[in-house]
N, CA, C and O atoms as a GROMACS GRO file, in nm:
protein
  344
    1MET      N    1   0.081  -0.121   0.002
    1MET     CA    2   0.014   0.003   0.002
    1MET      C    3   0.088   0.114   0.002
    1MET      O    4   0.201   0.112   0.050
    2LYS      N    5   0.033   0.231  -0.054
    2LYS     CA    6   0.106   0.358  -0.049
    2LYS      C    7  -0.001   0.476  -0.056
    2LYS      O    8  -0.121   0.461  -0.078
    3LEU      N    9   0.059   0.586  -0.036
    3LEU     CA   10  -0.028   0.713  -0.048
    3LEU      C   11  -0.065   0.739  -0.196
    3LEU      O   12   0.024   0.740  -0.280
    4LYS      N   13  -0.186   0.760  -0.229
    4LYS     CA   14  -0.225   0.787  -0.361
    4LYS      C   15  -0.159   0.916  -0.421
    4LYS      O   16  -0.130   1.012  -0.350
    5LYS      N   17  -0.138   0.911  -0.553
    5LYS     CA   18  -0.101   1.020  -0.617
    5LYS      C   19  -0.192   1.134  -0.599
    5LYS      O   20  -0.312   1.113  -0.590
    6GLY      N   21  -0.145   1.251  -0.593
    6GLY     CA   22  -0.242   1.370  -0.571
    6GLY      C   23  -0.250   1.411  -0.434
    6GLY      O   24  -0.308   1.516  -0.410
    7PHE      N   25  -0.198   1.339  -0.335
    7PHE     CA   26  -0.204   1.372  -0.201
    7PHE      C   27  -0.058   1.433  -0.155
    7PHE      O   28   0.044   1.364  -0.162
    8TYR      N   29  -0.056   1.548  -0.116
    8TYR     CA   30   0.084   1.619  -0.084
    8TYR      C   31   0.080   1.659   0.066
    8TYR      O   32  -0.022   1.701   0.121
    9THR      N   33   0.198   1.642   0.126
    9THR     CA   34   0.225   1.677   0.262
    9THR      C   35   0.311   1.794   0.265
    9THR      O   36   0.383   1.820   0.170
   10HIS      N   37   0.306   1.876   0.383
   10HIS     CA   38   0.386   1.986   0.417
   10HIS      C   39   0.398   1.996   0.565
   10HIS      O   40   0.301   1.995   0.640
   11GLN      N   41   0.533   2.007   0.607
   11GLN     CA   42   0.556   2.025   0.747
   11GLN      C   43   0.520   2.163   0.791
   11GLN      O   44   0.564   2.260   0.730
   12ALA      N   45   0.441   2.174   0.894
   12ALA     CA   46   0.405   2.308   0.951
   12ALA      C   47   0.434   2.314   1.098
   12ALA      O   48   0.346   2.282   1.178
   13GLY      N   49   0.545   2.352   1.134
   13GLY     CA   50   0.582   2.356   1.265
   13GLY      C   51   0.591   2.207   1.326
   13GLY      O   52   0.669   2.128   1.274
   14ASN      N   53   0.516   2.170   1.430
   14ASN     CA   54   0.524   2.034   1.480
   14ASN      C   55   0.423   1.942   1.411
   14ASN      O   56   0.418   1.822   1.439
   15ALA      N   57   0.348   1.997   1.326
   15ALA     CA   58   0.245   1.914   1.262
   15ALA      C   59   0.266   1.908   1.112
   15ALA      O   60   0.334   1.991   1.053
   16GLN      N   61   0.210   1.816   1.060
   16GLN     CA   62   0.225   1.792   0.915
   16GLN      C   63   0.079   1.813   0.865
   16GLN      O   64  -0.015   1.776   0.935
   17VAL      N   65   0.060   1.870   0.749
   17VAL     CA   66  -0.072   1.888   0.686
   17VAL      C   67  -0.063   1.811   0.549
   17VAL      O   68   0.041   1.808   0.483
   18MET      N   69  -0.175   1.752   0.514
   18MET     CA   70  -0.187   1.679   0.379
   18MET      C   71  -0.307   1.741   0.313
   18MET      O   72  -0.412   1.761   0.375
   19VAL      N   73  -0.290   1.769   0.190
   19VAL     CA   74  -0.402   1.813   0.102
   19VAL      C   75  -0.412   1.716  -0.021
   19VAL      O   76  -0.314   1.649  -0.057
   20GLY      N   77  -0.525   1.710  -0.080
   20GLY     CA   78  -0.549   1.639  -0.202
   20GLY      C   79  -0.580   1.734  -0.318
   20GLY      O   80  -0.667   1.819  -0.302
   21VAL      N   81  -0.522   1.725  -0.419
   21VAL     CA   82  -0.550   1.808  -0.540
   21VAL      C   83  -0.670   1.755  -0.614
   21VAL      O   84  -0.727   1.650  -0.582
   22ALA      N   85  -0.707   1.833  -0.713
   22ALA     CA   86  -0.824   1.795  -0.793
   22ALA      C   87  -0.823   1.647  -0.844
   22ALA      O   88  -0.717   1.597  -0.882
   23GLY      N   89  -0.919   1.590  -0.846
   23GLY     CA   90  -0.927   1.444  -0.888
   23GLY      C   91  -0.914   1.346  -0.778
   23GLY      O   92  -0.935   1.227  -0.802
   24THR      N   93  -0.881   1.382  -0.662
   24THR     CA   94  -0.860   1.281  -0.558
   24THR      C   95  -0.986   1.254  -0.483
   24THR      O   96  -0.998   1.153  -0.414
   25GLY      N   97  -1.084   1.346  -0.496
   25GLY     CA   98  -1.203   1.326  -0.429
   25GLY      C   99  -1.200   1.371  -0.279
   25GLY      O  100  -1.293   1.349  -0.202
   26PHE      N  101  -1.088   1.436  -0.247
   26PHE     CA  102  -1.084   1.482  -0.106
   26PHE      C  103  -1.054   1.636  -0.110
   26PHE      O  104  -0.956   1.683  -0.169
   27SER      N  105  -1.151   1.714  -0.040
   27SER     CA  106  -1.135   1.853  -0.036
   27SER      C  107  -1.121   1.895   0.109
   27SER      O  108  -1.222   1.910   0.178
   28GLY      N  109  -1.010   1.912   0.154
   28GLY     CA  110  -0.985   1.946   0.300
   28GLY      C  111  -0.838   1.935   0.332
   28GLY      O  112  -0.750   1.924   0.247
   29ILE      N  113  -0.820   1.941   0.462
   29ILE     CA  114  -0.680   1.926   0.522
   29ILE      C  115  -0.684   1.819   0.620
   29ILE      O  116  -0.769   1.810   0.708
   30PHE      N  117  -0.585   1.734   0.600
   30PHE     CA  118  -0.563   1.618   0.702
   30PHE      C  119  -0.441   1.664   0.782
   30PHE      O  120  -0.332   1.677   0.726
   31ARG      N  121  -0.458   1.689   0.909
   31ARG     CA  122  -0.358   1.723   0.998
   31ARG      C  123  -0.306   1.619   1.075
   31ARG      O  124  -0.388   1.545   1.130
   32SER      N  125  -0.167   1.595   1.092
   32SER     CA  126  -0.111   1.485   1.160
   32SER      C  127  -0.016   1.537   1.272
   32SER      O  128   0.058   1.634   1.259
   33ASN      N  129  -0.029   1.462   1.384
   33ASN     CA  130   0.078   1.489   1.486
   33ASN      C  131   0.204   1.418   1.447
   33ASN      O  132   0.207   1.366   1.336
   34GLU      N  133   0.310   1.411   1.526
   34GLU     CA  134   0.434   1.364   1.475
   34GLU      C  135   0.432   1.223   1.456
   34GLU      O  136   0.505   1.180   1.367
   35THR      N  137   0.358   1.133   1.526
   35THR     CA  138   0.353   0.995   1.493
   35THR      C  139   0.268   0.967   1.365
   35THR      O  140   0.309   0.883   1.285
   36ALA      N  141   0.160   1.030   1.345
   36ALA     CA  142   0.089   1.013   1.236
   36ALA      C  143   0.159   1.063   1.106
   36ALA      O  144   0.145   1.005   0.998
   37ALA      N  145   0.236   1.174   1.123
   37ALA     CA  146   0.317   1.224   1.016
   37ALA      C  147   0.420   1.121   0.973
   37ALA      O  148   0.445   1.100   0.854
   38PHE      N  149   0.477   1.058   1.071
   38PHE     CA  150   0.580   0.950   1.044
   38PHE      C  151   0.507   0.845   0.964
   38PHE      O  152   0.565   0.801   0.864
   39ILE      N  153   0.396   0.803   0.992
   39ILE     CA  154   0.325   0.695   0.928
   39ILE      C  155   0.300   0.744   0.781
   39ILE      O  156   0.332   0.673   0.686
   40VAL      N  157   0.247   0.854   0.766
   40VAL     CA  158   0.213   0.911   0.636
   40VAL      C  159   0.343   0.914   0.552
   40VAL      O  160   0.339   0.880   0.434
   41ASP      N  161   0.458   0.952   0.610
   41ASP     CA  162   0.578   0.956   0.532
   41ASP      C  163   0.624   0.810   0.487
   41ASP      O  164   0.682   0.792   0.379
   42GLN      N  165   0.595   0.709   0.574
   42GLN     CA  166   0.632   0.584   0.535
   42GLN      C  167   0.547   0.538   0.416
   42GLN      O  168   0.589   0.450   0.340
   43LEU      N  169   0.428   0.596   0.400
   43LEU     CA  170   0.338   0.560   0.292
   43LEU      C  171   0.374   0.628   0.160
   43LEU      O  172   0.312   0.599   0.058
   44LYS      N  173   0.466   0.711   0.158
   44LYS     CA  174   0.518   0.774   0.042
   44LYS      C  175   0.583   0.670  -0.053
   44LYS      O  176   0.596   0.695  -0.173
   45ASN      N  177   0.620   0.564  -0.005
   45ASN     CA  178   0.671   0.448  -0.077
   45ASN      C  179   0.593   0.322  -0.052
   45ASN      O  180   0.532   0.309   0.054
   46GLU      N  181   0.592   0.232  -0.143
   46GLU     CA  182   0.516   0.105  -0.119
   46GLU      C  183   0.559   0.042   0.004
   46GLU      O  184   0.680   0.032   0.023
   47THR      N  185   0.468  -0.005   0.097
   47THR     CA  186   0.506  -0.062   0.232
   47THR      C  187   0.380  -0.146   0.266
   47THR      O  188   0.281  -0.156   0.195
   48THR      N  189   0.400  -0.205   0.390
   48THR     CA  190   0.294  -0.283   0.447
   48THR      C  191   0.266  -0.228   0.587
   48THR      O  192   0.342  -0.147   0.639
   49GLU      N  193   0.154  -0.273   0.648
   49GLU     CA  194   0.140  -0.237   0.791
   49GLU      C  195   0.246  -0.288   0.884
   49GLU      O  196   0.290  -0.215   0.974
   50ASP      N  197   0.291  -0.413   0.864
   50ASP     CA  198   0.397  -0.472   0.944
   50ASP      C  199   0.529  -0.384   0.929
   50ASP      O  200   0.600  -0.361   1.028
   51GLU      N  201   0.558  -0.338   0.808
   51GLU     CA  202   0.679  -0.259   0.781
   51GLU      C  203   0.670  -0.131   0.864
   51GLU      O  204   0.766  -0.094   0.932
   52ILE      N  205   0.556  -0.064   0.859
   52ILE     CA  206   0.540   0.062   0.919
   52ILE      C  207   0.549   0.040   1.067
   52ILE      O  208   0.606   0.129   1.131
   53VAL      N  209   0.502  -0.062   1.130
   53VAL     CA  210   0.506  -0.093   1.274
   53VAL      C  211   0.657  -0.106   1.307
   53VAL      O  212   0.703  -0.046   1.404
   54LYS      N  213   0.735  -0.182   1.227
   54LYS     CA  214   0.876  -0.208   1.252
   54LYS      C  215   0.945  -0.070   1.254
   54LYS      O  216   1.026  -0.042   1.342
   55ALA      N  217   0.912   0.010   1.159
   55ALA     CA  218   0.976   0.143   1.143
   55ALA      C  219   0.948   0.224   1.272
   55ALA      O  220   1.037   0.290   1.326
   56ILE      N  221   0.816   0.217   1.320
   56ILE     CA  222   0.788   0.290   1.433
   56ILE      C  223   0.866   0.256   1.554
   56ILE      O  224   0.912   0.343   1.628
   57LEU      N  225   0.881   0.122   1.577
   57LEU     CA  226   0.947   0.058   1.689
   57LEU      C  227   1.093   0.098   1.682
   57LEU      O  228   1.156   0.121   1.786
   58ALA      N  229   1.151   0.106   1.555
   58ALA     CA  230   1.294   0.145   1.545
   58ALA      C  231   1.319   0.300   1.570
   58ALA      O  232   1.432   0.337   1.602
   59GLU      N  233   1.215   0.389   1.555
   59GLU     CA  234   1.225   0.521   1.569
   59GLU      C  235   1.178   0.580   1.708
   59GLU      O  236   1.230   0.679   1.758
   60TYR      N  237   1.075   0.508   1.765
   60TYR     CA  238   1.018   0.557   1.886
   60TYR      C  239   1.024   0.463   1.995
   60TYR      O  240   1.042   0.344   1.969
   61ASP      N  241   1.011   0.506   2.126
   61ASP     CA  242   1.005   0.411   2.237
   61ASP      C  243   0.860   0.382   2.259
   61ASP      O  244   0.786   0.454   2.325
   62ALA      N  245   0.821   0.263   2.193
   62ALA     CA  246   0.675   0.233   2.202
   62ALA      C  247   0.680   0.076   2.205
   62ALA      O  248   0.776   0.008   2.166
   63THR      N  249   0.565   0.030   2.256
   63THR     CA  250   0.549  -0.122   2.244
   63THR      C  251   0.480  -0.150   2.104
   63THR      O  252   0.426  -0.065   2.033
   64GLU      N  253   0.493  -0.285   2.080
   64GLU     CA  254   0.442  -0.316   1.936
   64GLU      C  255   0.286  -0.305   1.939
   64GLU      O  256   0.226  -0.274   1.836
   65ASP      N  257   0.225  -0.329   2.051
   65ASP     CA  258   0.074  -0.313   2.056
   65ASP      C  259   0.034  -0.149   2.031
   65ASP      O  260  -0.060  -0.112   1.961
   66GLN      N  261   0.116  -0.070   2.097
   66GLN     CA  262   0.086   0.079   2.075
   66GLN      C  263   0.111   0.117   1.934
   66GLN      O  264   0.034   0.192   1.874
   67ALA      N  265   0.221   0.066   1.880
   67ALA     CA  266   0.260   0.101   1.741
   67ALA      C  267   0.149   0.046   1.650
   67ALA      O  268   0.099   0.120   1.565
   68ARG      N  269   0.110  -0.077   1.664
   68ARG     CA  270   0.012  -0.132   1.578
   68ARG      C  271  -0.118  -0.057   1.585
   68ARG      O  272  -0.179  -0.032   1.482
   69ARG      N  273  -0.161  -0.021   1.703
   69ARG     CA  274  -0.288   0.054   1.725
   69ARG      C  275  -0.277   0.193   1.650
   69ARG      O  276  -0.368   0.232   1.576
   70ASP      N  277  -0.168   0.262   1.672
   70ASP     CA  278  -0.150   0.397   1.606
   70ASP      C  279  -0.152   0.378   1.443
   70ASP      O  280  -0.212   0.458   1.372
   71VAL      N  281  -0.084   0.273   1.394
   71VAL     CA  282  -0.078   0.253   1.252
   71VAL      C  283  -0.221   0.223   1.206
   71VAL      O  284  -0.261   0.277   1.103
   72ARG      N  285  -0.297   0.142   1.273
   72ARG     CA  286  -0.427   0.101   1.232
   72ARG      C  287  -0.513   0.218   1.220
   72ARG      O  288  -0.586   0.238   1.123
   73MET      N  289  -0.501   0.304   1.334
   73MET     CA  290  -0.588   0.420   1.340
   73MET      C  291  -0.562   0.519   1.231
   73MET      O  292  -0.658   0.574   1.176
   74VAL      N  293  -0.439   0.546   1.197
   74VAL     CA  294  -0.407   0.640   1.080
   74VAL      C  295  -0.447   0.583   0.952
   74VAL      O  296  -0.502   0.653   0.867
   75LEU      N  297  -0.420   0.459   0.935
   75LEU     CA  298  -0.461   0.390   0.800
   75LEU      C  299  -0.613   0.394   0.799
   75LEU      O  300  -0.668   0.418   0.691
   76GLY      N  301  -0.684   0.376   0.900
   76GLY     CA  302  -0.830   0.392   0.891
   76GLY      C  303  -0.879   0.524   0.847
   76GLY      O  304  -0.973   0.536   0.769
   77LYS      N  305  -0.810   0.629   0.900
   77LYS     CA  306  -0.852   0.756   0.862
   77LYS      C  307  -0.812   0.798   0.719
   77LYS      O  308  -0.880   0.874   0.651
   78LEU      N  309  -0.698   0.745   0.679
   78LEU     CA  310  -0.655   0.772   0.536
   78LEU      C  311  -0.752   0.691   0.446
   78LEU      O  312  -0.785   0.737   0.337
   79ARG      N  313  -0.799   0.574   0.488
   79ARG     CA  314  -0.888   0.491   0.402
   79ARG      C  315  -1.026   0.582   0.389
   79ARG      O  316  -1.084   0.591   0.281
   80GLU      N  317  -1.070   0.642   0.499
   80GLU     CA  318  -1.184   0.726   0.498
   80GLU      C  319  -1.189   0.829   0.401
   80GLU      O  320  -1.293   0.858   0.343
   81ILE      N  321  -1.069   0.891   0.380
   81ILE     CA  322  -1.059   1.003   0.268
   81ILE      C  323  -1.007   0.949   0.134
   81ILE      O  324  -0.975   1.025   0.042
   82SER      N  325  -0.998   0.810   0.127
   82SER     CA  326  -0.950   0.748  -0.001
   82SER      C  327  -0.815   0.797  -0.035
   82SER      O  328  -0.789   0.828  -0.152
   83ALA      N  329  -0.723   0.806   0.061
   83ALA     CA  330  -0.589   0.848   0.028
   83ALA      C  331  -0.490   0.738   0.010
   83ALA      O  332  -0.374   0.764  -0.023
   84LEU      N  333  -0.532   0.607   0.032
   84LEU     CA  334  -0.455   0.493   0.014
   84LEU      C  335  -0.472   0.422  -0.116
   84LEU      O  336  -0.584   0.401  -0.164
   85GLU      N  337  -0.355   0.382  -0.177
   85GLU     CA  338  -0.355   0.293  -0.294
   85GLU      C  339  -0.314   0.147  -0.238
   85GLU      O  340  -0.200   0.118  -0.201
   86GLU      N  341  -0.416   0.066  -0.238
   86GLU     CA  342  -0.397  -0.066  -0.175
   86GLU      C  343  -0.399  -0.185  -0.285
   86GLU      O  344  -0.385  -0.302  -0.249
   0.00000   0.00000   0.00000
Protein backbone atom coordinates (compact mmCIF):
# COMPACT_ATOMS: atom_id res chain seq x y z
CA MET A 1 0.00 0.00 0.00
CA LYS A 2 1.04 3.59 -0.45
CA LEU A 3 -0.27 7.13 -0.47
CA LYS A 4 -2.26 7.85 -3.64
CA LYS A 5 -0.91 10.28 -6.20
CA GLY A 6 -2.38 13.71 -5.75
CA PHE A 7 -1.97 13.79 -1.96
CA TYR A 8 0.77 16.13 -0.85
CA THR A 9 2.24 16.81 2.58
CA HIS A 10 3.85 19.85 4.12
CA GLN A 11 5.53 20.20 7.49
CA ALA A 12 4.04 23.13 9.44
CA GLY A 13 5.83 23.51 12.75
CA ASN A 14 5.25 20.39 14.85
CA ALA A 15 2.41 19.20 12.63
CA GLN A 16 2.15 17.89 9.12
CA VAL A 17 -0.70 18.85 6.82
CA MET A 18 -1.84 16.86 3.82
CA VAL A 19 -4.05 18.08 1.02
CA GLY A 20 -5.49 16.39 -2.02
CA VAL A 21 -5.45 18.07 -5.41
CA ALA A 22 -8.30 17.97 -7.92
CA GLY A 23 -9.32 14.48 -8.88
CA THR A 24 -8.56 12.86 -5.53
CA GLY A 25 -12.09 13.26 -4.23
CA PHE A 26 -10.79 14.84 -1.02
CA SER A 27 -11.26 18.52 -0.40
CA GLY A 28 -9.88 19.44 2.95
CA ILE A 29 -6.82 19.32 5.14
CA PHE A 30 -5.61 16.22 6.98
CA ARG A 31 -3.52 17.27 9.99
CA SER A 32 -1.08 14.85 11.56
CA ASN A 33 0.76 14.85 14.85
CA GLU A 34 4.37 13.61 14.88
CA THR A 35 3.51 9.91 14.95
CA ALA A 36 0.81 10.16 12.28
CA ALA A 37 3.17 12.23 10.12
CA PHE A 38 5.81 9.50 10.46
CA ILE A 39 3.25 6.93 9.30
CA VAL A 40 2.16 9.10 6.36
CA ASP A 41 5.80 9.57 5.38
CA GLN A 42 6.28 5.78 5.37
CA LEU A 43 3.38 5.58 2.92
CA LYS A 44 5.15 7.73 0.35
CA ASN A 45 6.74 4.47 -0.80
CA GLU A 46 5.15 1.05 -1.20
CA THR A 47 4.98 -0.59 2.25
CA THR A 48 2.93 -2.85 4.49
CA GLU A 49 1.33 -2.40 7.88
CA ASP A 50 3.97 -4.67 9.43
CA GLU A 51 6.81 -2.67 7.88
CA ILE A 52 5.37 0.58 9.24
CA VAL A 53 5.06 -0.95 12.71
CA LYS A 54 8.72 -2.06 12.54
CA ALA A 55 9.77 1.44 11.46
CA ILE A 56 7.90 2.99 14.40
CA LEU A 57 9.53 0.57 16.83
CA ALA A 58 12.96 1.50 15.44
CA GLU A 59 12.25 5.25 15.70
CA TYR A 60 10.18 5.61 18.90
CA ASP A 61 10.04 4.16 22.38
CA ALA A 62 6.75 2.29 22.00
CA THR A 63 5.43 -1.20 22.47
CA GLU A 64 4.41 -3.23 19.46
CA ASP A 65 0.76 -3.06 20.59
CA GLN A 66 0.88 0.74 20.81
CA ALA A 67 2.58 1.03 17.45
CA ARG A 68 0.10 -1.31 15.76
CA ARG A 69 -2.89 0.59 17.25
CA ASP A 70 -1.48 3.90 16.01
CA VAL A 71 -0.79 2.51 12.54
CA ARG A 72 -4.27 1.01 12.25
CA MET A 73 -5.90 4.24 13.44
CA VAL A 74 -4.02 6.38 10.90
CA LEU A 75 -4.57 3.88 8.09
CA GLY A 76 -8.28 3.86 8.93
CA LYS A 77 -8.47 7.65 8.68
CA LEU A 78 -6.56 7.64 5.41
CA ARG A 79 -8.94 5.02 4.04
CA GLU A 80 -11.89 7.23 5.02
CA ILE A 81 -10.60 9.98 2.75
CA SER A 82 -9.54 7.53 0.02
CA ALA A 83 -5.87 8.49 0.33
CA LEU A 84 -4.48 4.95 0.14
CA GLU A 85 -3.61 2.91 -2.89
CA GLU A 86 -3.95 -0.73 -1.81
